[in-house]
N, C-alpha and C positions, 0 to 999 in steps of 0.2 A: 082825827084819825081817818085815813083814806080807805084802808082795806085793800081788797084784791083788785088787780087791774084786769079788765075785760076788753080785748081788742074789738073794735067795731068800725064799720064803714060810714054809717049814717049818724049824724049828730042828733041829739034830742032837740025838742022845740025850743027850750030855754037855752039856746046855744051861745048866748052872749057871755055867760059866766064860765068860769073854769080856770085851768092852768095852761099857760101858753109857753111852750118850749121853743124859743127862738133859736134857729139853727144858723150859726154864723160860721161859714166854711163847714167845718165838721165839729165845731164847738157848740156849747149850749149856754144860753142865758134865759132865765125863767122870769116870768112876770104874770100878774093877774089879769092882764089885758094885752092884746097885740099892740106892739109899738108903732105899727103903721098899717092903716086900713087897706092899702092897695097891694100889700105883699101877699104872696101865696099862702093860703091856709090849708092845712090837711088835718081832718079830724082823726084822732088816734084811737079813742075809746074812752071807757069810764074807769076811773080810779075810785072805787067805792061809788059814791053818788056824784063825783066831780068829773065833768067833761074835760078831756085833755086834748090839746091842739099842738100841732107843729107849725111854726111860722118860718117860711123860707125867706131869709134875709139876703137880699142881693149883694153881690160882691162889692166891697167898698162902702157899704152902708151899715155899720155896726151900731145898733142903738145902745149897746152896753158900753160903748167907748172903751173897748179893750177888757171889759170885766167878764167876758164869757170864759167858760172853762172847758177843757177837754174831758172826754168821758171817763178817763182814768181818775182824774182829780175829782170829778163830780161824784164818783162812787164813794170816795173817802169822806165826803161831806154830807151824804144823803142816804136814806134807807135804800136797800137793794131794789125794792119795788119801784121807787122813783127812778133809779138808774135804768131799769128795764124800759120804762116809758120814755126816758130821754134817749135811749138807744134806738127805740122804735122811731122816734122823731127824726133822728139823724139818718136812719136808713131810708125812710119814706121820702124825705126831702131829697136825698141823693138820687133815689130812683126817679122821682119826678123831674129833677134837673136833667138827667141823662136820657129821658124818654120823651122829650118834647117833639121828636120827629120819629116817624115809623122806620124801624130797622129793615123793613122789606122794600118799601117803595119811596121812602123819604118824605112823605106827606106829613103835615103837622098833625099831632094827636090831641085828643081831649080826654078828660076824665070820663070813664064809662059810668053812667048812672047806676047806683046800687051795687057797684063792684069796686074792688081795689085794683083797678086796671086802667091803663091808657089805651084808648081805641083810635085806630087810624081812621081819618076822615074819608080816605079813598078806598082802601082794600079791607077795612074792618079788622085788621090784625089786632089782637088783644095782647098787651104786654103787662104782665103782673110783676110785682116786686120780686127781685131776684134773691134767692137763698142758696148759699153754697154749703152743702153738707160736708162736714169734716169730722173724722174720728179722732179721738184723743184717748190714749190707752196707758193705764198703769200696769206694768209687767212686774210681777213679784216672783221671788225664789226663796221660799221660807221667810226668814226675817229680813230679807233684802229686797230693795226696789231698784229697778233699772231706770236711771234718770240721765238726762242728756242736756248738754249746753249747745243750743242751736246757733248757727252762723248769724241769724238775724237778731239774736238777743242783745238788748242794749245794756244789760247789767250782768255781773258775774253770778248767774243763777242757773240752777239745774231744774228741769221740768220733765213731765211725762212726754211721751212721743205722740206726734200728731201728723195728720196729712189729709188732703182732700180725697173724697170718694170719686172714683172714675166712673164714666158712663158705662152702664151694663154690669156694674159690680155691686155685690151685696155689701152691707156694712161689715159683716164678719170677715169677708174676704179682704176688704180694705184694711182691716186691722192686721191680719196676717201679712199682707203685702207690705204695708208701711213699716212694720216692725222689722221685717227681714231686709227691706231696702235700706233702712237708715242705720241699723245696728247689727244686722247679720245673724240674728238668732231666730229660732223657731219657737212657737208658743202653742199652748193648748188651753182648753176650758175658757174660751172667750165668752164673757158674760156682759150684757148691757147693764150699765149702772144708772145713767141719767143724762140729761141734756142741758144745754145753756145757750140762749141766743148770744151771739158775739158780734156786735155791730162794728167790726173793724175790717172791711166796711159792712159785710152782709153775710157772715157765716152763721151756721148753726152747728155748735159743737156737740157731738154725740159721744158720751163717755163710756169707756169699757174697762173691765179688769180682766187680765189674762195671766196665766202662769207660764214660766219658762219651761221649755221642754228640752231643748238641746242647742248647742252651738256656743261659740265664744264671741265676744263683742268684736265686731269689725265694722267701724263707722264708715258712712258715706261722707267724705270730706266736703262735698258740695252742700250738704245739709247740716252736718253735725261737727262741732269742734271737738267735743269730748263726751264720752258716755261711760258710766261706771255703775257697778252694783254698790249701793249704799245700805248699810245696816240701819234698821229702824231707830237705833239709839245714836246714830252718827250721821244724820242727814245734812246735806249742804244747804246753802241758801236756796229756798224753794219759792215758787210764785206767791204773790199776794192773795188775799182771800177773795178778791174779785173774780178769780178764775176757777173754772171747773177742775183744772189740774190740781189746784190746792185742795179743793173739796174732795177729790179722789184720794189724794195722799192722806188728808186728815181722816177720811173714812177708813182707810186701811190701818192707820195707826190706832184707831178706836175699835178695830176688830169688826167693822161693819161691812167689809168686802172680803 
């Protein structure tokens, strides 16, 4: 049993042992040792007393010979804490791949000692892993929940409403703005519920619950295909348990929000 995951920058002395999450494109293949010694290694942290590593597999060099899996499938086969570590591996490898050169002057970068950052060799600009905060909100009206089918959904599913936080905007303001922009209703009693790292590719989902105040549904067709009020006893197809959207809905059904 591994226990809780603790993100860290510096590896322990006995760093040869551990779990190695090979990142093939954006897929994961796990092994007890790195498949190739010269590939990029990134220490992730400790899962219980076990060091965890990300291995950056170059394009076209798949050690798993096609057996790697995407993060959605990985979640269905592994404990959630393992999925969090795998998601961290994908995010950090993607960050390292896209920050090999300075975004300000174009000089090659290197890993800054003791920090999770890439430092420019010329101008010393530090580039940290990117996180994009996004709010996701369950809006309720008595025994009804406001759920929508987004234009990017790949299945006939309805979910809670979400969107990215804008520069200079509070989280609560983002909730009000996104709900009104996407479905045209006003809300009240916006309350923070919880968060979830969402490595697709580098979001942090911040979950909220709010109550309907006024307005009829008026969707933004660029974002939403359909939105409706659904009674708690007649919900449509909702997101899988991997997502905070599902956790929000389940908590509402259980009377916890």
